C-alpha positions as CSV (number, residue, x, y, z in Angstrom):
1,M,131.4,65.1,34.8
2,E,131.0,65.0,31.0
3,G,132.8,61.6,30.7
4,R,130.7,60.1,33.5
5,L,127.5,61.4,32.0
6,R,128.2,60.2,28.4
7,E,129.3,56.8,29.9
8,F,126.0,56.6,31.8
9,L,123.9,57.4,28.8
10,A,125.9,55.0,26.6
11,G,125.5,52.3,29.2
12,S,121.7,52.8,29.5
13,K,121.0,50.5,26.5
14,L,118.4,52.9,25.3
15,E,116.7,53.0,22.0
16,L,116.9,56.8,21.8
17,G,114.6,58.5,19.3
18,G,112.7,61.7,18.9
19,G,115.4,63.6,17.0
20,R,114.9,66.0,14.1
21,D,113.2,63.4,11.9
22,A,110.8,62.3,14.6
23,L,109.7,65.5,16.3
24,G,111.2,68.5,14.5
25,S,113.6,70.5,16.6
26,G,115.4,67.6,18.3
27,H,115.9,69.2,21.7
28,W,114.7,66.0,23.5
29,R,115.6,62.4,23.0
30,Y,113.4,59.6,24.4
31,G,113.9,55.9,24.8
32,R,113.2,52.9,27.1
33,D,115.7,50.6,28.7
34,E,115.3,46.9,29.3
35,D,113.4,47.5,32.6
36,G,110.7,49.5,30.7
37,I,111.9,52.8,32.2
38,G,111.5,55.7,29.9
39,W,114.4,58.2,29.6
40,L,113.7,61.7,28.4
41,I,117.0,63.6,27.7
42,L,117.0,67.4,27.3
43,D,119.9,68.3,25.0
44,R,119.3,71.6,23.2
45,E,120.6,71.7,19.7
46,D,123.4,74.1,18.9
47,A,123.9,75.1,22.5
48,T,126.4,74.1,25.2
49,V,123.8,74.9,28.0
50,N,120.2,73.9,28.2
51,T,117.6,76.7,28.4
52,I,113.9,76.4,28.4
53,S,112.2,78.0,25.4
54,D,108.7,77.7,23.9
55,E,110.2,75.4,21.3
56,V,111.6,73.1,24.0
57,L,108.3,73.0,25.9
58,R,106.3,72.3,22.7
59,E,108.5,69.4,21.8
60,L,108.2,68.1,25.4
61,D,104.5,68.2,25.0
62,E,104.6,66.1,21.9
63,H,106.8,63.5,23.8
64,L,104.4,63.5,26.7
65,E,101.4,62.9,24.4
66,R,103.1,59.8,23.1
67,I,104.2,58.7,26.5
68,E,100.7,59.0,27.8
69,A,99.6,56.6,25.1
70,D,102.2,54.0,26.0
71,L,103.2,54.5,29.6
72,P,106.7,53.3,30.7
73,T,107.3,51.8,34.1
74,A,108.6,55.2,35.2
75,L,109.8,58.3,33.4
76,V,113.2,59.8,34.1
77,L,114.2,63.3,33.0
78,R,117.9,64.1,32.6
79,S,120.1,66.6,30.9
80,G,122.4,65.6,28.1
81,K,124.7,68.6,28.8
82,A,127.8,68.2,30.9
83,K,127.4,71.7,32.4
84,G,124.1,71.0,34.2
85,F,120.4,70.4,33.9
86,A,119.1,73.8,32.6
87,A,120.1,77.4,33.1
88,G,116.6,78.7,33.1
89,A,114.3,80.4,30.5
90,D,115.5,81.6,27.1
91,I,115.9,85.3,28.0
92,D,116.3,86.3,24.4
93,A,112.7,85.1,23.8
94,L,111.4,87.0,26.8
95,A,113.0,90.4,26.0
96,G,110.7,92.7,24.3
97,M,107.7,90.4,24.6
98,D,104.4,92.3,25.3
99,A,102.1,91.3,28.1
100,E,99.5,89.6,26.0
101,A,102.1,87.4,24.3
102,A,103.7,86.6,27.6
103,Q,100.4,85.5,29.2
104,G,99.6,83.3,26.2
105,L,103.1,81.7,26.3
106,L,103.0,81.1,30.0
107,S,99.5,79.6,29.9
108,E,100.7,77.2,27.2
109,A,103.8,76.3,29.3
110,H,101.7,75.7,32.4
111,G,99.7,73.2,30.4
112,V,102.8,71.3,29.5
113,L,104.1,71.1,33.0
114,D,100.7,70.1,34.3
115,R,100.7,67.3,31.8
116,L,104.0,66.1,33.1
117,E,102.8,66.3,36.7
118,G,99.7,64.4,35.8
119,L,101.3,61.3,34.3
120,S,100.1,58.2,36.0
121,C,103.5,56.6,36.1
122,P,106.2,57.8,38.6
123,T,108.3,60.7,37.3
124,I,111.9,61.2,38.4
125,A,114.1,64.2,37.7
126,V,117.9,63.4,37.9
127,V,119.8,66.6,38.3
128,H,123.5,67.2,37.9
129,G,124.9,70.8,38.0
130,A,122.5,73.6,38.1
131,A,118.7,73.5,37.7
132,L,117.7,77.1,37.7
133,G,114.6,79.1,36.9
134,A,112.4,77.4,34.4
135,G,114.7,74.4,34.6
136,F,114.0,74.0,38.3
137,E,110.3,74.5,37.7
138,L,110.4,71.6,35.2
139,V,112.0,69.5,37.9
140,L,109.4,70.5,40.4
141,A,106.7,69.0,38.2
142,C,108.2,65.6,38.7
143,D,107.3,63.2,41.6
144,Y,110.9,62.8,42.8
145,R,114.1,64.7,42.5
146,L,117.4,62.8,42.5
147,A,120.5,65.1,42.9
148,I,123.9,64.2,41.8
149,E,126.6,65.4,44.2
150,G,127.3,69.0,43.4
151,A,123.8,69.8,42.1
152,S,122.1,73.1,42.8
153,F,118.6,74.4,42.6
154,G,117.3,78.0,42.4
155,L,114.7,80.4,41.2
156,P,116.7,83.6,40.4
157,E,114.0,85.4,38.5
158,V,114.0,88.4,40.9
159,R,117.4,89.2,39.4
160,L,115.6,89.9,36.2
161,G,112.8,91.9,37.9
162,L,110.5,89.0,37.7
163,H,109.3,86.0,39.9
164,P,108.9,82.4,38.8
165,G,106.3,82.0,36.0
166,L,106.0,78.3,35.2
167,G,104.2,77.2,38.4
168,G,107.2,77.6,40.7
169,T,105.3,80.0,43.1
170,V,102.8,77.2,43.6
171,R,104.9,74.0,43.5
172,L,107.8,75.0,45.6
173,P,105.7,76.1,48.7
174,E,103.7,72.9,48.3
175,L,106.9,70.8,48.3
176,I,108.9,72.4,51.1
177,E,108.2,74.6,54.1
178,P,106.4,77.6,52.6
179,T,108.5,80.4,54.2
180,A,111.7,78.7,53.2
181,A,110.3,78.4,49.6
182,M,109.4,82.1,49.7
183,Q,112.8,83.0,50.9
184,L,114.5,81.2,48.0
185,M,112.2,83.0,45.5
186,L,112.4,86.4,47.2
187,T,116.2,86.5,47.3
188,G,116.9,84.4,44.1
189,S,119.4,82.4,46.2
190,T,120.6,78.9,45.3
191,A,120.2,75.7,47.3
192,H,123.3,73.6,46.8
193,T,123.3,69.8,47.4
194,A,123.3,69.6,51.1
195,K,120.8,72.4,51.6
196,A,118.6,71.1,48.9
197,R,118.4,67.8,50.7
198,D,117.8,69.4,54.1
199,L,115.0,71.6,52.7
200,G,113.4,68.6,51.0
201,I,113.9,69.7,47.4
202,A,116.1,66.6,46.7
203,D,114.7,63.3,47.8
204,L,118.1,61.6,47.4
205,V,121.6,62.8,46.9
206,V,123.9,60.2,45.1
207,E,127.0,59.9,43.1
208,E,126.6,59.4,39.3
209,R,127.5,55.7,39.4
210,H,124.6,55.1,41.9
211,V,121.8,56.7,39.8
212,R,120.3,53.5,38.6
213,A,120.3,51.9,42.0
214,A,118.6,55.1,43.4
215,I,115.9,54.9,40.7
216,A,115.3,51.2,41.5
217,S,114.9,52.0,45.2
218,I,112.3,54.7,44.3
219,L,110.4,52.2,42.2
220,R,110.5,49.6,45.0
221,G,108.7,52.1,47.3
222,E,111.7,52.6,49.5
223,V,111.7,56.4,49.1
224,D,108.6,58.1,50.4
225,K,107.0,60.8,48.2
226,R,106.9,64.1,50.1
227,S,103.6,65.2,51.4
228,R,102.6,68.6,52.8
229,G,103.9,69.0,56.3
230,L,102.4,70.6,59.3
231,M,103.9,74.0,58.5
232,A,102.5,73.9,54.9
233,R,99.1,73.0,56.2
234,A,99.3,75.9,58.8
235,F,99.9,78.4,56.0
236,S,96.6,77.3,54.4
237,L,95.1,79.8,56.8
238,S,95.1,83.3,55.4
239,S,95.8,84.8,58.9
240,A,99.1,82.8,59.1
241,R,100.1,83.9,55.6
242,S,99.2,87.5,56.4
243,L,101.5,87.5,59.5
244,A,104.3,85.8,57.6
245,G,103.8,88.1,54.6
246,A,104.0,91.3,56.7
247,R,107.4,90.1,58.1
248,M,108.6,89.1,54.6
249,R,107.6,92.5,53.3
250,R,109.5,94.4,56.0
251,E,112.7,92.4,55.3
252,T,112.3,92.6,51.6
253,Q,111.8,96.3,51.7
254,K,115.2,96.7,53.4
255,A,117.1,94.8,50.7
256,A,114.9,95.5,47.7
257,P,112.7,98.6,48.0
258,K,109.3,98.2,46.2
259,D,109.9,101.3,44.1
260,H,113.1,99.8,42.7
261,Y,112.3,96.1,42.7
262,P,108.5,95.4,42.5
263,A,108.8,91.7,41.7
264,P,109.4,90.2,45.2
265,H,106.6,92.4,46.6
266,A,104.2,91.2,43.9
267,L,105.1,87.6,44.9
268,I,104.4,88.2,48.6
269,A,101.0,89.8,47.7
270,N,100.1,86.8,45.4
271,W,101.0,84.3,48.1
272,E,99.2,86.1,50.9
273,K,96.0,86.3,48.8
274,H,96.1,83.0,47.0
275,G,98.4,80.7,48.9
276,D,95.5,78.3,49.8
277,D,94.2,78.1,46.2
278,P,96.7,76.6,43.7
279,K,94.4,77.4,40.7
280,A,94.1,81.0,41.7
281,M,97.8,81.3,42.5
282,R,98.7,80.0,39.1
283,K,96.4,82.5,37.4
284,A,97.9,85.3,39.5
285,E,101.4,84.1,38.8
286,I,100.9,84.4,35.0
287,A,99.2,87.8,35.1
288,S,101.8,89.2,37.5
289,F,104.8,87.8,35.6
290,A,103.4,89.3,32.3
291,E,102.9,92.7,34.0
292,L,106.4,92.7,35.6
293,L,108.0,91.9,32.2
294,Q,106.8,95.3,31.0
295,S,108.3,97.2,33.9
296,E,111.3,99.5,33.6
297,T,113.0,97.5,36.3
298,S,112.7,94.2,34.4
299,R,113.8,95.8,31.1
300,N,116.9,97.2,32.7
301,L,117.8,94.0,34.6
302,I,117.4,92.0,31.4
303,R,119.6,94.6,29.8
304,A,122.2,94.0,32.5
305,F,121.9,90.2,31.8
306,F,122.7,90.9,28.1
307,L,125.6,93.2,29.0
308,R,127.1,90.4,31.1
309,R,126.8,88.0,28.3
310,T,128.3,90.4,25.8
311,L,131.4,90.9,28.1
312,K,131.7,87.1,28.4
313,Q,131.7,86.8,24.6
314,A,134.1,89.7,24.0
315,A,137.1,87.4,23.3
316,D,137.3,86.2,19.7
317,T,140.2,83.8,20.3
318,A,140.5,80.5,22.2
319,D,142.1,80.6,25.7
320,D,145.6,79.3,25.5
321,I,146.8,80.1,29.0
322,A,147.4,77.0,31.1
323,H,149.9,78.1,33.7
324,V,149.8,81.4,35.6
325,H,152.5,82.8,37.8
326,I,151.6,85.5,40.3
327,V,154.1,87.8,42.0
328,G,152.8,88.9,45.3
329,A,150.7,86.9,47.9
330,G,149.1,89.9,49.5
331,I,145.3,90.3,49.7
332,M,144.8,90.8,46.0
333,G,147.5,88.3,44.8
334,A,146.2,85.5,47.1
335,E,142.6,86.0,46.0
336,I,143.6,86.1,42.3
337,A,145.7,82.9,42.7
338,A,142.9,81.1,44.5
339,W,140.2,82.0,42.0
340,V,142.4,81.2,39.0
341,A,143.4,77.8,40.5
342,M,139.7,77.0,41.3
343,Q,138.9,77.6,37.6
344,G,141.3,74.8,36.5
345,K,144.6,76.7,35.8
346,R,148.0,75.7,37.2
347,V,149.1,78.6,39.5
348,T,152.5,79.3,41.1
349,V,153.0,82.2,43.5
350,T,156.1,84.1,44.6
351,D,156.4,86.2,47.6
352,P,159.4,86.9,49.9
353,D,157.0,86.6,52.9
354,Q,156.6,82.9,53.8
355,E,153.8,83.7,56.1
356,A,151.9,85.4,53.3
357,L,152.2,82.2,51.2
358,G,150.8,80.2,54.0
359,Q,147.9,82.6,54.4
360,M,147.3,82.3,50.7
361,I,146.6,78.6,51.0
362,R,144.1,79.2,53.8
363,R,142.4,81.9,51.8
364,A,142.1,79.5,48.8
365,T,140.3,77.1,51.1
366,E,137.9,79.9,52.1
367,V,137.3,80.9,48.5
368,C,136.4,77.3,47.6
369,E,134.0,77.1,50.6
370,G,132.4,80.3,49.4
371,A,131.9,78.8,46.0
372,H,130.3,75.7,47.5
373,K,133.1,73.4,46.3
374,D,133.1,70.0,47.9
375,A,136.2,68.4,49.5
376,L,137.4,66.8,46.3
377,E,137.1,70.0,44.3
378,T,138.8,71.9,47.0
379,R,141.7,69.4,47.1
380,D,142.1,69.6,43.3
381,T,142.2,73.4,43.6
382,L,144.9,73.3,46.2
383,D,146.8,70.7,44.2
384,R,146.9,73.2,41.3
385,L,148.1,76.1,43.6
386,M,151.7,76.0,44.5
387,P,153.7,78.4,46.8
388,D,156.9,79.1,44.8
389,P,159.3,81.2,47.0
390,R,162.1,81.0,44.4
391,G,160.0,81.7,41.4
392,Y,160.7,78.6,39.5
393,G,157.2,78.8,37.9
394,V,158.1,81.9,36.0
395,A,159.9,80.0,33.3
396,R,156.9,77.8,32.6
397,A,154.1,80.4,32.9
398,D,152.1,81.5,29.9
399,L,151.0,84.5,31.9
400,V,152.7,86.3,34.8
401,I,150.6,88.6,36.9
402,E,152.4,91.2,39.0
403,A,150.3,92.0,42.1
404,G,152.9,93.9,44.2
405,P,152.6,97.2,46.1
406,E,151.8,100.4,44.1
407,K,155.4,101.6,44.0
408,P,156.8,102.3,40.5
409,D,160.4,101.6,41.5
410,L,159.5,98.2,43.1
411,K,157.5,97.2,40.0
412,A,160.5,98.2,37.8
413,Q,162.7,95.9,39.8
414,I,160.2,93.0,39.6
415,F,159.8,93.5,35.8
416,T,163.5,93.5,35.2
417,D,163.9,90.3,37.1
418,L,161.0,88.6,35.4
419,G,162.4,89.6,32.0
420,K,165.4,87.3,32.6
421,R,163.3,84.3,33.3
422,M,160.0,84.5,31.3
423,K,159.6,82.2,28.4
424,T,159.2,83.5,24.8
425,G,155.6,84.4,24.1
426,A,154.5,84.8,27.7
427,I,152.5,87.8,28.7
428,L,153.3,90.1,31.6
429,A,150.3,91.8,33.2
430,T,150.2,94.2,36.1
431,N,147.3,94.4,38.5
432,T,147.9,98.1,39.2
433,S,144.9,100.2,40.0
434,S,146.3,103.6,39.9
435,L,149.6,103.7,37.9
436,R,149.8,104.4,34.2
437,L,151.2,101.5,32.1
438,A,153.0,104.1,30.0
439,D,155.2,104.9,33.1
440,L,156.0,101.2,33.6
441,V,156.4,99.8,30.1
442,D,160.1,100.7,29.7
443,N,161.0,98.0,32.2
444,A,158.7,95.3,30.8
445,P,160.6,92.5,29.0
446,A,158.4,92.7,25.8
447,K,156.4,95.8,25.3
448,A,153.8,94.2,23.0
449,R,153.1,91.5,25.5
450,F,152.8,93.8,28.5
451,A,149.3,94.9,29.6
452,G,147.1,95.5,32.7
453,L,144.8,93.0,34.4
454,H,143.0,95.1,36.9
455,F,141.0,92.8,39.3
456,F,138.8,94.4,41.9
457,N,138.7,93.5,45.6
458,P,137.8,90.8,46.3
459,P,138.4,89.0,43.0
460,S,136.4,86.0,44.1
461,K,133.3,88.2,44.5
462,V,133.7,91.1,42.0
463,P,133.3,89.6,38.5
464,L,134.7,92.5,36.4
465,V,138.4,92.7,35.2
466,E,139.7,95.7,33.3
467,V,142.0,94.5,30.5
468,V,144.3,97.6,30.0
469,S,146.2,98.2,26.8
470,H,149.0,100.8,26.4
471,D,150.1,102.2,23.1
472,K,152.4,99.3,22.3
473,T,150.2,96.4,23.6
474,S,149.5,94.1,20.7
475,A,146.0,93.1,19.6
476,E,147.0,89.5,20.1
477,T,148.0,90.1,23.7
478,R,144.7,92.0,24.4
479,N,142.7,89.2,22.9
480,R,144.5,86.5,24.8
481,L,143.8,88.3,28.0
482,L,140.2,88.8,27.2
483,A,139.9,85.0,26.5
484,F,141.7,84.2,29.7
485,C,139.3,86.3,31.8
486,A,136.3,84.6,30.1
487,A,137.9,81.2,30.8
488,I,138.2,81.9,34.5
489,D,134.6,83.0,34.7
490,R,135.3,86.8,35.0
491,L,133.9,89.6,32.9
492,P,136.6,91.4,30.9
493,V,136.2,94.9,29.6
494,A,138.9,96.3,27.4
495,V,140.1,99.8,28.4
496,A,142.9,102.2,27.4
497,D,145.8,103.3,29.5
498,S,144.3,106.4,31.0
499,P,144.5,107.7,34.6
500,G,142.3,105.5,36.7
501,F,141.4,103.5,33.6
502,L,137.5,103.5,33.6
503,V,136.1,102.3,36.9
504,N,138.4,104.2,39.3
505,R,138.2,107.2,37.1
506,A,134.4,107.2,37.4
507,L,134.2,106.1,41.0
508,M,136.7,108.5,42.6
509,P,134.7,111.7,41.8
510,Y,131.7,110.1,43.5
511,L,133.6,109.2,46.6
512,L,135.4,112.5,46.8
513,E,132.2,114.5,46.4
514,A,130.7,112.5,49.3
515,L,133.7,113.4,51.5
516,L,133.5,117.1,50.5
517,L,129.8,117.0,51.6
518,L,131.1,115.7,54.9
519,D,133.5,118.6,55.1
520,E,130.5,120.9,54.5
521,G,128.9,119.5,57.7
522,I,126.3,117.1,56.1
523,A,126.0,113.9,58.2
524,K,127.6,110.8,56.7
525,E,124.4,108.8,57.4
526,R,122.4,111.3,55.2
527,I,125.0,111.1,52.4
528,D,125.0,107.3,52.4
529,K,121.2,107.2,52.6
530,A,121.0,109.4,49.5
531,A,123.0,106.8,47.5
532,L,121.1,103.9,49.0
533,N,117.8,105.5,48.1
534,F,119.0,105.9,44.5
535,G,119.7,102.2,44.4
536,M,123.5,101.9,45.1
537,P,124.4,98.8,47.1
538,M,126.4,100.8,49.6
539,G,126.7,104.4,50.5
540,P,129.9,106.3,49.3
541,V,131.2,107.0,52.8
542,T,130.8,103.3,53.8
543,L,132.4,102.3,50.5
544,A,135.4,104.6,51.1
545,D,135.9,102.8,54.5
546,Q,135.5,99.4,52.8
547,V,138.1,100.3,50.1
548,G,140.5,101.8,52.6
549,L,141.0,105.5,53.1
550,D,144.7,105.2,52.4
551,I,143.9,103.7,49.0
552,C,141.3,106.3,48.3
553,L,143.9,109.0,49.1
554,D,146.6,107.4,46.9
555,V,144.2,107.1,43.9
556,A,142.8,110.6,44.4
557,E,146.3,112.1,44.5
558,S,147.3,110.1,41.4
559,L,144.2,111.2,39.5
560,S,144.5,114.9,40.6
561,K,148.1,115.0,39.2
562,S,147.4,113.3,35.9
563,L,143.9,114.2,34.7
564,E,143.2,117.1,32.4
565,T,139.7,117.4,33.7
566,P,139.6,118.7,37.3
567,I,138.2,116.6,40.1
568,A,137.2,117.5,43.6
569,G,139.9,118.6,45.8
570,I,141.1,116.1,48.4
571,P,139.1,116.8,51.6
572,A,141.1,117.6,54.7
573,L,139.0,115.0,56.6
574,L,140.4,112.3,54.4
575,R,144.0,113.3,55.0
576,D,143.3,113.6,58.8
577,K,141.9,110.1,59.0
578,V,144.8,108.6,57.1
579,E,147.4,110.4,59.2
580,A,145.6,109.2,62.4
581,G,145.7,105.6,61.1
582,D,142.0,105.3,60.9
583,L,141.9,103.7,57.5
584,G,138.4,102.2,57.5
585,R,137.3,98.6,57.9
586,K,140.7,97.1,57.9
587,T,141.7,99.1,61.0
588,G,138.3,98.9,62.7
589,R,137.6,102.6,62.3
590,G,137.4,105.1,59.5
591,F,134.5,107.5,59.1
592,Y,132.4,104.7,60.7
593,D,133.2,102.5,63.7
594,W,133.4,98.9,62.2
595,S,133.8,97.1,65.6
596,D,130.2,95.9,65.3
597,G,130.3,94.9,61.7
598,T,129.1,96.8,58.6
599,P,127.3,100.0,59.5
600,E,123.7,100.4,58.3
601,P,122.9,104.1,57.8
602,E,119.3,104.9,58.8
603,T,117.8,108.4,58.8
604,S,114.4,109.9,58.8
605,S,115.6,113.0,57.1
606,R,114.3,113.8,53.7
607,I,116.9,113.3,51.0
608,G,116.9,116.2,48.5
609,E,117.4,115.8,44.8
610,D,120.4,118.2,45.0
611,L,122.3,115.9,47.4
612,T,121.7,112.8,45.2
613,D,122.7,114.7,42.0
614,R,125.8,116.1,43.6
615,L,126.9,112.5,44.3
616,L,125.9,110.8,41.1
617,L,126.5,113.4,38.4
618,P,130.3,113.5,38.8
619,M,130.3,109.8,38.2
620,L,128.1,110.1,35.1
621,N,130.2,112.9,33.8
622,A,133.4,110.8,34.2
623,C,131.8,107.9,32.4
624,A,130.8,110.2,29.5
625,E,134.4,111.5,29.2
626,C,135.8,108.0,29.1
627,V,133.5,107.0,26.3
628,R,134.1,110.2,24.4
629,K,137.9,109.8,24.7
630,G,137.9,106.1,23.8
631,V,139.1,104.9,27.2
632,V,136.3,102.3,26.8
633,G,134.8,101.2,23.6
634,S,131.1,102.1,24.1
635,A,128.5,103.4,26.5
636,D,127.2,99.9,26.9
637,E,130.6,98.7,28.0
638,A,130.9,101.6,30.4
639,D,127.5,100.7,31.9
640,A,128.5,97.0,32.2
641,A,131.8,97.8,33.9
642,M,130.1,100.1,36.4
643,I,127.3,97.6,37.2
644,F,129.6,94.6,37.6
645,A,132.5,96.4,39.3
646,T,130.7,98.8,41.6
647,G,127.2,97.5,41.8
648,F,125.8,100.7,40.2
649,A,122.0,100.3,40.6
650,P,121.4,97.6,38.0
651,F,117.7,98.3,37.8
652,R,118.7,101.6,36.2
653,G,120.6,99.9,33.4
654,G,124.0,101.6,34.1
655,P,125.0,105.2,34.5
656,L,124.9,106.2,30.9
657,H,121.7,104.3,30.2
658,Y,120.2,106.2,33.2
659,A,121.4,109.5,31.7
660,R,119.8,108.7,28.4
661,A,116.5,107.8,30.1
662,R,116.7,111.1,32.1
663,G,117.7,113.1,29.1
664,H,121.2,114.4,28.1
665,D,119.9,118.0,28.0
666,E,118.7,117.7,31.7
667,I,122.1,116.1,32.7
668,H,123.9,118.9,31.0
669,Q,121.7,121.6,32.6
670,R,122.2,120.2,36.1
671,L,125.9,120.0,35.7
672,K,126.0,123.6,34.6
673,E,124.0,124.6,37.7
674,F,126.5,122.7,39.9
675,E,129.5,124.2,38.0
676,K,128.2,127.7,38.8
677,A,127.6,126.8,42.4
678,H,130.6,124.6,43.2
679,G,133.3,125.1,40.6
680,P,134.9,123.6,37.5
681,R,134.8,119.9,38.6
682,F,131.2,119.9,37.5
683,K,131.9,121.3,34.0
684,P,129.7,119.2,31.6
685,D,131.7,117.0,29.3
686,A,131.2,117.5,25.6
687,Y,129.6,114.1,25.3
688,W,126.3,115.5,26.6
689,R,126.1,117.9,23.6
690,N,127.2,115.3,21.0
691,D,124.1,114.3,19.1
692,T,125.6,110.9,18.2
693,A,125.9,110.2,21.9
694,K,122.2,110.5,22.4
């Protein structure tokens, strides 16, 4: 994409100006071609990705003032970045901003986009890659939207506890069918190229080489400018919006309860009240956005955004891994292979089961489809992914990932064989989730270049990877693996070789406590509902079924043997289910019946605080212990790992951030109460009484 874009801009014969000498910050460049078409290129200085800041908008305003005085035949907006149009607003600028400052900034920004929308010459946004958030709102202010194959559009502000704030709540429902527009904003979902065309967001979808021809056809009047359709006019009636809004509110409440996520509910209320009055809707949008920005939900979701960014930037070395060899084409190995190949790496995969290798290729196609890759990108991924029954790729690989069964003797055999064939300097990483690296390292070919890469199931959906170091893992190896994870668009967290590492160590007490509650006669639906009400994405009993009850039992037994701190005893119900072959979702039955899809626990019973705390406090206590013992580098890293691996309620900012907000003294006191009532597994960790931890 980068080469084609630079070639296009170079071939435009533009007199590009408006850099630092002309307009200060130099985030925009403007020029005209021989046809009198003005080209306004967004290319943020000192950044690889465009974001929309107040500085970017003020510079745009200065350009628009000059353009108004000397109108081109048409104005085309493009990005000068290979990675896409714009990733949204500058979150750093928003964080910590008070309501008054936010209202002032948004009002000023609305004026700039209104000025763009009001130009008396045609305006055309040409979008490659992603146009998200404020970037999409900028595009919506143009008369036409021209999408390059692979473009995508979205307003994901709800993921930050907000809704669109630069006129998107007005312009998108005016452009496309209003309930479809509301659905995009309420869910924060993305419309990729085909969907964007079908919805009416993109007027044309073309390849890069046809951009000029498409612009010419627009200027010749061959592309109709969209007008409000019948459905849009119908929703000018408050009664129609009221009926639709009630339905939206019910559905939104199921996925995003108002107490936890107020933003989508505020958006529905604004649309119901002002959907027929653009001026009032814009005013309500600004006020609502500024108010939501002050909410605890938004502050914590913005915190999660920063935690994600911190993990991505954890590596301080460049990625030097080009070829990855994977041993094992089972569920995990196949998914890891597909994901790594899709990110541009050469991947070879060994497995004695030929059928498993064939299924791996089919799974890779599904992973590409799930990532909205087109036919060419899918073909390129499959070209990079090679079944390798005899393991010839081992000798060329920079990184070998072992993803075999959790059997120490089998892993020892695999490591011994690999040691005969791996090239000098290559890293061996195991994807074990429950075995100590210290118990495996003696069979590794080079102890300093042996580590853990613990992906979570499914690797194509769960972004976190634990990079596990044992006592002899070199800093160079750890840093190379951190860089590799960032390069394949995963979030690495460095952890020490401790039982369960971090995530499983913290998750297992939570799951076991849920199963003990079952043993005590409390209904599984009530247990799951307690977790859902807290904000977890899935109840613990449902999660155990999803993970696999046999895997839960293996991990629980491993932890119970190796941990100094006691955990809940293994419930008899769990052993009974495993012995009966009812292993959860993969066998169609576990604690739930999965024959009709994912169960959705519903109960009218009141969920008591004791039930919620019994589930959550063991997890918090385990996270605290991991931080205190140095299993993970910091409380922030522990929070990030639990949010991005388990979905721990992100609007609470992570387990240890939640504990800080609630108060360490209170957490300590509640654990003491449970210890007295239920035994030593609730003994408070010393972390809660450590002043430096507060």
